[in-house]
N, C-alpha and C positions, 0 to 999 in steps of 0.2 A: 455353537459352531456349524454344526449339520445342518440346522434350519437353515443359516443363511445361506449356506452352499444349494438352498434349494429342496434338500433332503425332509420329507415329511417325518417325525418321529416323537416319541415322548417319551419318559422317565422311564415307563415300564417296558417299551421297548429295548432302552439302551440296556435297563437291568438285565433281562432277559439275554440279550446278546452278549453281555459280558460275562454271565453265568457260563454259556454255551462254549465261549472261549477260554475259559478259565481265567477271566481279569477280575480282581478284586482291588478295593478302595484298602491303601493301609490306613489302620488307625490302631488305639491301644487296646488289646485285647483281654477277655475275664482274667484276673490275676487267680493264680492257682495255687500260690503262698500267702495264706494268709490264719495270721499268729491266734490263739484264742486266749482271753485273760484266765488268767489262772492256772495255766496249762505249765507245767515244769520244762524248762529249756535245759539240755544238756549243752558242755563245753566241746568246741573242735579238737579233734583228738588226731587230726592226721598231718599237722602241719611239720614240715621238715623229715615226716618219716618215709622211710624207702619202704614201697610197696614193692616186693618180690616173691610173690607167689599167690597161685588161685586160693580164693575162700579166705584170705587173710581179711580184706575189707571188701564189703559189698554197699554201693550206694541205691538209693530210692530216690525218685521224682515222681511228679505228677504233670503233663502238660495238655494245653487243648487240642483237639483234632476236628478243624473246620469242614463241614459237610455241606451239598448245596443248601440245605437248609438247616442253621443251627451248626451246632458242634456237640463233639463227646470229649471225655477226658481218657487218657492213657495213661497208666501208672506202670512202671519199671522197675523191676529189679537186675542191678547191673554191678556184675564182677569188676572190682577195680582195676585189678591187675592185667585180665584179658580182653577186657572192655565186652565181654559177652552178656546177652541178654539170658537172665536165668529164668526170670517167669514176669507175664505182663498179663494185664486187665484193662477193658474198657469200661466205663460207666456213664451214665448220662446225668449224674450228680456228683458232688464234691464229698461223699460220706466217706466213712473211712472203710467201710466193710470191702471196697475193692481192692484197698490195699492190703488188708490183711490176708485176703484171698492170696494176692500173687506171692506176699510173703511165705504164704505157708505152703505153697508150692515149691517153691524155692529153695526152703528147709525140707520140703520130703524128699528131694529128688537130690538135694547137695550137701544136704548136713547142713551144721552152723558155722558163719563165718565167726572171725574174734571178733571183729569191729562193724556195725553197722552205722552209715552215714545218710543224713539227710538234711532239708533244709528244716525252720521252724514253721511250718505249716501245719494249722490244726491237727489234720490227721496223723501227723509223725509224733506230735507233741500231745496226745489224747493218751488216755490211761491203759486202753485195750491194745494199741500200738506197742507203747513202752514196756506194757507189763508181757504182752508175747516174744517181744527181745530178751528182757530179763528172766522168763522163765526158762529161754535156751541158752542161758549164761553167756549172751552176747553185750558186748561192751557198745554204748550208745554214744553216738558223736553227731553233731548239729552244728550247721554251717552258721557263721556269724551273720546277724540281721542284715538281709539284702545282700549278702556279698556271694553271688550266684557262680564267683570264681574257688570257690572252697568246692565246689559239685562239677566242676567244668567238664569231666567225663561224660557226667550226665546230660550236659547243656549239648556237648557235641553229638552225643548220640542223637538229641532232639533236631539238630541243625540237620544232621545225615536222613532222618525218617522224614521230614518235612519235605526236603529239596530233591529226595531222590524218590519217593511215594507219594505223599499226601498230597504235594501241590502239582502233582501231575495229573490226578485223577479226583473227580468230583463225586465223592459217594452219595449215593441216594438215603441210603439206611443205615443205621447200626452194624447189620448183618453184613453189608458192602463195606465196611470199614474195617469190622473186624477179620473178613475174610483178606483185605487188601495188606493190613498190617501183619497177619499173620504170616503170610507169604514174603513179605519185606522182611520181617525179623530174623526168618529161616534163613533167608540170604545171607543178611547181615550175618548172623553167625556163621555161618559155614562156609559161605564163598567169599565175601568182600574182604579184600586184602585190607589191613591196616599199614600205615608208613610207620606209627609209634610202635609197632610190633615187627618191626623187620620185614615187611611185607607177608605176615601171617596171617590167618583170620582169626577172629576172636575163638571159635572151637578148638583150633590146631594149638592157641597158646593157652587156653584153658585145662585142656584133657592131655595136652605133652608140656609141662610147665617149663618155660623157658629160662635160662639164667637171665634174665631179664630186671634190672631195677627200676622202678617208677618213682620219683619224688613225687609227694602229694604236695 
């Protein structure tokens, strides 16, 4: 269409301009939930449960973070009641280690929850991950296969992270992504109000437990 209007341009120039303007094609992204044959899967424990206090239920998930070239993976541990991000890690691979590091930090900082909910991804069904939870006497809950609704609060976190931070910035390096996400998640916890928390911030809801029941 541009050439028909007399503008000399090729695919490489179009791609460069799209990157500069933050425009990208829509297509299927890398799947972050990949089950592993032989790994034990646990039942979903939260259906119809009233979540009414911090550290009653934690959830964890992984999402991709696009950069100027390629992408990285973000894993976060979320307190279900307050929506507070308790710990997070970035990785250039989908190995289990960065998930273990995030959980280890959350446990060290905040103690252990009663229940830990994840999807059925291979990182979360691995012996290393489930053993860490078992050692801390944490009940393990897993979403139904392919059912993102079972972990809807983490999905809402990913939507906020991407539309309010990631899609507004083109990270050049992993260090840039880590710095930008760190700033945003600090803002998300301490300053961003949530309508589902009566306008409170996650920090306020977590550290000043509200008499607010949330149906899972």
